C-alpha positions in Angstrom: 5.2 70.2 53.5 2.0 69.5 56.0 0.4 65.8 56.1 -2.8 67.4 53.4 -0.2 68.4 50.9 1.5 65.1 51.0 -1.6 63.3 50.9 -2.8 65.6 47.7 0.4 64.8 46.1 -0.4 60.9 45.9 -1.8 58.8 43.2 -5.4 58.7 43.1 -4.8 54.4 43.6 -2.7 55.3 46.4 -5.5 57.6 47.9 -8.2 55.3 47.8 -6.0 52.8 49.5 -5.3 54.7 52.1 -9.0 55.7 52.6 -10.2 52.3 52.8 -7.2 51.5 54.9 -8.4 54.3 57.5 -11.9 53.1 57.2 -11.9 48.9 57.4 -8.3 48.6 58.5 -9.2 50.0 62.5 -12.0 47.5 62.2 -10.4 44.6 61.4 -8.0 45.2 63.8 -10.7 45.8 66.7 -12.4 42.5 65.4 -9.0 40.6 65.8 -7.8 42.3 69.1 -11.4 41.4 70.7 -10.7 37.7 69.2 -7.5 37.5 70.4 -8.4 38.6 73.3 -11.1 35.8 73.8 -8.7 33.1 72.6 -6.1 34.5 74.8 -9.1 34.1 77.8 -10.0 30.7 76.6 -6.5 29.5 77.0 -6.0 31.0 80.1 -9.2 28.9 81.4 -7.5 25.9 79.8 -4.4 26.7 81.7 -6.3 26.9 84.9 -8.3 23.9 84.3 -5.2 22.0 84.0 -3.8 23.3 86.5 -7.1 22.7 88.8 -6.8 19.0 87.6 -3.0 18.7 88.5 -3.7 20.0 91.8 -6.7 17.7 92.8 -4.6 14.9 91.8 -2.1 15.8 94.0 -4.7 16.2 96.8 -5.7 12.6 96.4 -2.4 11.8 97.0 -2.0 13.9 100.2 -5.5 12.7 101.5 -4.2 9.0 101.0 -1.0 9.9 102.9 -3.0 11.5 105.9 -5.6 9.1 105.8 -2.9 6.2 106.2 -0.8 8.2 108.7 -3.8 8.7 110.8 -4.9 4.9 111.1 -1.4 4.4 111.6 -0.9 6.6 114.3 -4.3 5.0 116.2 -3.4 1.9 115.5 0.4 2.1 116.9 -0.9 4.0 120.2 -3.4 1.4 120.7 -0.9 -1.0 119.9 1.6 0.3 122.1 -0.2 1.1 125.3 -0.5 -3.0 125.8 3.3 -2.9 126.1 6.2 -3.6 123.2 5.4 -7.3 122.9 3.4 -8.2 120.1 2.5 -4.8 118.9 2.9 -5.0 115.3 0.4 -7.8 115.3 -2.6 -5.9 117.5 -1.7 -3.0 115.5 -1.9 -5.2 112.0 -5.2 -6.6 113.3 -6.6 -3.4 113.7 -5.2 -2.1 110.2 -6.8 -5.1 108.4 -10.0 -4.2 108.8 -9.6 -0.2 107.3 -10.1 0.1 103.8 -7.5 1.2 101.4 -4.4 1.5 104.5 -0.9 0.4 103.6 -0.8 -3.2 105.2 3.0 -3.1 105.4 4.9 -1.0 108.6 7.3 -0.9 111.0 7.4 0.4 114.7 10.3 2.0 115.8 12.1 3.2 119.5 12.5 6.5 119.8 16.1 6.1 118.8 15.0 5.2 115.4 15.5 1.5 115.8 13.1 -0.9 114.5 11.2 -2.9 117.4 8.9 -4.9 115.2 7.3 -5.2 111.7 4.3 -6.7 109.3 5.5 -7.0 105.5 8.5 -5.9 103.7 9.0 -2.0 104.0 13.0 -1.8 103.5 15.5 0.1 105.2 13.9 3.3 106.9 17.3 4.7 107.9 16.5 7.8 105.7 13.7 8.7 107.6 14.2 11.3 110.4 13.2 11.4 113.6 9.5 11.9 114.1 8.0 13.5 117.0 4.9 12.4 118.8 2.1 14.0 116.8 4.1 14.6 113.7 4.1 13.2 110.1 7.1 12.7 108.4 6.9 11.6 104.2 10.1 10.6 101.8 10.7 8.6 98.8 11.5 5.1 100.1 15.0 3.9 98.9 14.3 0.2 98.6 10.8 0.1 97.8 8.4 1.3 95.1 6.2 3.7 97.0 6.9 6.3 99.6 7.5 5.9 103.1 5.4 7.8 106.1 6.4 8.0 109.4 4.3 9.0 112.2 5.4 9.9 115.9 3.7 8.1 118.4 3.7 8.0 122.3 7.2 6.2 123.1 8.3 5.7 119.8 7.8 5.9 116.0 5.3 3.7 113.2 6.6 3.7 109.5 4.6 2.3 106.6 4.9 2.6 102.5 2.3 3.5 100.7 3.3 1.6 97.1 3.2 3.1 93.7 0.0 1.3 92.5 -1.6 2.8 95.5 -0.4 6.0 94.7 -1.5 5.9 91.2 -4.8 4.6 92.2 -5.4 7.7 94.2 -4.5 10.1 90.9 -6.7 8.3 88.9 -9.6 9.2 91.4 -9.2 13.0 89.8 -11.5 13.7 86.8 -9.2 14.1 83.4 -5.8 12.6 82.9 -2.0 13.9 83.2 0.9 14.0 81.1 3.8 13.4 83.4 3.6 12.9 87.4 6.9 12.3 89.6 7.1 12.7 93.2 10.5 14.2 94.6 11.6 14.6 97.9 15.0 16.6 97.2 17.1 13.5 96.8 15.0 11.1 94.9 12.3 10.8 92.6 9.1 8.2 91.9 7.7 8.5 88.5 3.9 7.8 88.8 3.3 8.7 85.5 6.0 8.3 82.7 7.7 11.4 82.0 7.9 12.6 78.4 11.3 13.9 76.7 12.9 17.1 78.5 12.4 19.3 75.2 8.9 18.2 74.7 7.3 21.2 74.1 3.6 19.9 74.5 3.9 19.9 78.1 4.1 22.6 80.6 5.8 21.2 83.9 4.6 22.5 87.3 5.6 21.9 90.9 3.1 21.3 93.7 4.7 21.1 97.0 2.4 19.1 100.0 2.5 17.6 102.9 4.2 20.5 104.4 6.4 20.4 101.8 8.4 17.4 102.3 7.0 15.9 98.9 6.9 18.1 95.7 4.4 16.8 93.1 6.2 17.5 89.1 3.1 17.5 87.1 3.4 17.9 83.0 0.1 19.4 82.0 -0.6 19.5 77.9 -0.6 22.7 76.1 -4.5 22.7 75.4 -4.7 25.6 73.0 -7.4 27.1 70.9 -7.2 25.5 67.5 -5.5 27.0 64.4 -9.0 27.0 62.5 -10.1 29.5 64.9 -7.4 32.2 64.4 -7.4 31.9 60.9 -11.4 32.9 61.2 -10.0 35.9 63.4 -8.2 37.4 60.1 -11.2 37.3 57.9 -12.0 41.2 58.6 -8.0 41.9 57.8 -8.3 39.3 54.7 -11.7 41.2 53.7 -9.5 44.7 53.9 -6.7 43.2 52.0 -9.4 41.7 49.2 -11.2 45.1 49.1 -7.9 47.0 48.8 -6.6 45.0 45.9 -9.9 45.0 44.0 -10.5 48.6 44.4 -6.5 48.9 42.9 -7.2 47.1 40.2 -10.7 48.9 39.2 -9.2 52.3 39.5 -5.9 51.5 37.7 -8.0 50.0 34.8 -11.1 52.0 34.1 -9.2 55.4 35.7 -5.6 55.5 36.0 -4.5 54.0 33.4 -6.8 55.9 30.4 -6.2 59.3 32.3 -2.2 58.3 31.9 -3.0 58.0 28.3 -4.1 60.9 28.0 -1.8 62.8 30.2 1.0 61.4 28.1 -0.3 62.6 25.0 -1.1 66.4 26.4 2.4 66.3 27.5 3.8 65.2 24.2 1.8 68.4 22.6 4.2 71.0 21.8 2.4 74.5 21.1 3.5 75.5 17.5 5.0 72.5 16.5 2.2 70.4 15.1 -1.6 69.4 16.1 -2.8 67.8 19.4 -3.1 63.8 18.6 -5.2 62.6 21.4 -5.7 58.5 21.9 -8.8 57.3 20.4 -9.6 54.4 22.9 -9.5 55.1 26.6 -11.5 52.4 27.9 -15.1 52.0 28.8 -15.7 55.0 30.6 -17.6 57.9 28.8 -16.7 60.4 31.3 -13.3 60.0 30.0 -13.9 60.1 26.2 -15.9 63.7 26.9 -12.4 64.9 29.3 -10.3 63.7 25.9 -12.9 65.7 23.6 -12.8 68.6 26.2 -9.1 68.8 26.3 -9.0 69.1 22.5 -11.6 72.2 22.3 -9.6 73.9 25.2 -6.3 73.3 23.7 -7.9 74.8 20.3 -9.0 78.1 22.2 -5.8 78.1 24.2 -3.8 78.5 21.0 -6.2 81.0 19.5 -6.1 82.9 23.0 -2.2 82.6 23.2 -2.1 84.0 19.7 -3.8 86.9 21.0 -2.2 87.4 23.9 1.2 87.5 22.3 0.5 90.1 20.0 -0.7 92.4 23.1 2.3 91.4 25.1 4.7 92.4 22.3 2.8 95.8 22.1 3.1 96.3 26.0 6.6 95.0 26.2 8.0 97.8 23.5 5.5 100.7 25.2 7.1 99.6 28.5 10.8 99.8 27.3 9.7 103.1 25.7 8.8 104.5 28.8 11.9 103.4 30.3 14.0 104.9 27.9 12.5 108.3 28.3 12.2 108.0 31.8 16.3 107.4 31.9 16.7 109.9 29.4 14.3 112.8 31.4 16.7 112.0 33.9 20.0 112.3 32.4 18.5 115.5 31.2 17.7 116.9 34.3 21.0 115.6 35.9 23.1 117.7 33.2 20.8 120.8 34.0 21.8 120.8 36.9 25.4 120.0 36.5 25.2 123.1 34.1 23.4 125.4 36.6 26.1 124.6 39.1 29.1 125.4 37.2 27.4 128.6 36.3 26.1 129.5 40.5 28.2 132.6 41.6 28.7 131.0 45.3 29.4 128.2 46.7 26.8 127.3 49.0 24.9 127.1 45.6 27.0 124.8 43.6 26.9 122.8 46.4 23.4 122.3 46.6 23.4 121.9 42.9 25.8 119.3 43.1 23.9 117.8 45.7 20.8 117.9 44.1 22.4 116.4 40.9 23.8 113.6 42.7 20.4 112.3 44.0 19.3 112.6 40.3 21.8 110.7 39.5 21.2 107.6 42.1 17.5 107.9 41.1 18.4 107.3 37.8 21.3 104.7 38.1 17.7 102.7 40.0 15.8 103.3 36.8 18.8 101.9 34.4 19.2 98.7 36.2 15.0 98.3 36.9 15.5 98.8 33.1 18.3 96.0 32.6 16.8 93.5 34.5 13.1 94.0 34.1 13.1 91.0 31.1 14.3 88.2 34.0 11.6 89.7 36.7 14.3 89.2 39.5 14.1 92.5 40.9 17.0 95.0 41.0 20.3 93.8 41.3 22.1 95.5 44.3 25.8 94.9 43.8 26.1 96.3 40.0 23.8 99.2 41.5 25.9 100.2 44.4 29.2 99.7 42.7 27.8 102.1 39.7 26.3 104.3 42.2 29.7 104.3 44.3 31.8 105.4 41.0 29.1 108.1 40.1 29.7 109.4 43.8 33.6 109.7 43.2 33.5 110.9 39.7 30.8 113.8 41.2 32.4 114.6 44.6 34.1 117.8 45.0 37.4 119.3 44.4 38.9 118.4 48.1 37.2 115.3 47.9 38.7 113.8 44.8 40.8 110.9 46.1 38.0 109.8 47.8 37.9 105.9 48.6 34.7 104.0 48.8 35.7 99.9 49.9 32.9 97.9 48.9 32.3 94.3 50.3 28.6 93.0 48.1 27.1 90.3 48.0 25.3 89.5 45.2 21.4 90.0 45.9 18.1 91.2 44.3 15.3 93.7 45.7 12.6 95.4 44.8 12.5 98.8 42.8 11.2 100.8 46.2 13.8 99.3 48.2 16.4 99.9 45.6 15.8 103.9 45.4 15.6 103.9 49.2 18.9 101.7 49.6 20.4 104.3 46.6 19.1 107.4 48.4 20.5 106.4 51.8 23.9 105.7 50.3 23.8 109.2 48.7 23.2 110.7 51.9 25.7 109.0 53.8 28.6 109.3 51.5 28.1 112.8 50.6 27.7 113.3 54.3 31.2 111.4 55.1 33.1 113.2 52.0 31.7 116.4 52.5 32.9 116.5 56.5 36.1 114.3 56.0 37.0 113.9 52.4 40.4 112.2 53.1 38.8 109.2 55.3 37.9 106.0 53.6 34.3 105.3 53.2 33.4 101.6 53.8 30.0 100.2 52.2 29.1 96.6 53.1 26.1 94.5 52.2 25.7 91.0 53.4 22.9 88.8 53.4 21.4 87.4 57.1 18.5 85.1 56.2 16.8 84.1 53.2 14.4 87.0 52.9 17.0 90.0 54.6 20.3 91.4 54.2 22.2 94.0 56.0 23.5 97.3 54.7 26.3 98.8 56.9 28.2 102.1 56.1 31.3 103.2 57.8 33.1 106.0 58.3 34.6 108.0 61.1 33.0 110.8 60.6 29.6 109.2 61.4 28.9 109.9 65.2 25.7 109.9 66.4 26.0 111.1 69.6 27.1 114.8 68.0 24.1 116.6 66.4 25.6 120.1 67.0 24.8 122.1 63.9 21.5 122.1 61.2 23.6 120.0 59.0 23.9 117.1 61.2 20.2 117.2 62.6 18.9 117.4 59.2 21.1 114.4 57.8 19.9 112.5 61.2 16.4 113.1 60.0 17.0 112.0 56.6 19.3 109.4 56.8 16.3 107.9 59.5 13.4 108.6 57.1 14.9 106.6 54.1 15.7 103.7 56.9 12.0 103.8 58.1 10.9 103.4 54.0 13.3 99.9 54.2 11.1 98.9 57.3 14.1 99.0 59.5 15.3 101.2 62.1 18.7 102.9 61.5 21.3 101.2 63.8 23.5 103.9 64.6 27.2 102.9 66.1 30.3 104.9 66.6 32.0 105.1 63.0 28.8 102.7 61.5 25.6 102.9 60.5 23.4 99.6 59.9 20.1 98.8 58.4 18.2 95.8 57.1 16.5 95.7 54.1 14.2 93.1 52.0 15.5 90.9 49.4 14.8 88.1 47.1 15.4 84.5 48.2 18.4 82.9 46.6 17.8 80.9 43.4 
């Protein structure tokens, strides 16, 4: 069944729903898709903006560290150039005039041993040795801050950036962060309190800085487009749903329900059992009321026409029965006359000729009789009883030498047209006659099997059937006749040693 046929079988309300869906739903989906894409782009823009704020804050921390490292390196190189004695005091004097620079620091020798310090920076043993010109940063274990070590000529210098200094640099960036924690792989320094780990409102990203010595773990607020905006995106879809529901209700109330009442009244009507009673009220639609009146007038006309047709059909059926009966009787009279003339013939050739003609007339009579029997059911001619009766008729009319002829039947219950049945009857008659005249003691096999919904295969088998042996006028004439009968069935005759087969049309199974 094609898609058009399935659509035509749907109820009207379902058809209208599908039509509205085909028109409005793609528009609604397209608008929703465009809006969702815009929302997605807006969300991506918000995410990118938040990440930019996080990188800006981390960049401020990195700038603070770089500024302190540079100032510490310059002050340390200048102080150590005049000797180790009093170097820290000279460096402190230089750093005291530099803005936003750590005032707590320590000088170490090339081996990492502290030589002098200003302020309390705690233990710096966790800091690795740093070559001149290099910078190393770590989370200070004994102080609430970040330790910065720079390599200078003849040693190293280490300073502490406190948490407040780092937090002040963070606050110089625009916007606020959900959380900010600095990590060096072993310790962490929370600058902005971290929320619970299961808080789904924050998205956490890691930003390495200071040559990946430190990592800033930043929690960003999940800013999204409001739910109201998403609801507005669904308005086209809601409009489609509302239009479909309203249309379905109106069509059902004003059209489908009155038509179904009218349909039930018409289906309940039985011709000859009473008058047609149609519902009086069918809603506000005047067209359906006019349709009801038209149904009443049509039923009256159909009943009158049916009465006239029934009378004419009965007469026609009686005439057809009479014609079939007369044809059958005439064929039987012809067969009887042939038998009478055959018995009174003086030569054996004449008697065989009369017998052959009689067998063919008998085959045609059997087809006519089976057609008359099946005419009432209009199913075509049943091949199984036809072939069975034909085989019995051929055995009964066989010559004296073939009185013991055996015909073995394997037949499916099939039906075909009258033209095909005549050709089949004549083909079976020709082949069986040829076999019983040339090999009267050999059995003959007749098989009829369905091969598809609309075709069947008729096979007759006998040792005398040799397609390569065409010596003699009788065999040549036989081959021409059976080949011509096969052509009437619109199928080539399949000739094999001891077996002839042909395909024929049949009606599909009931």
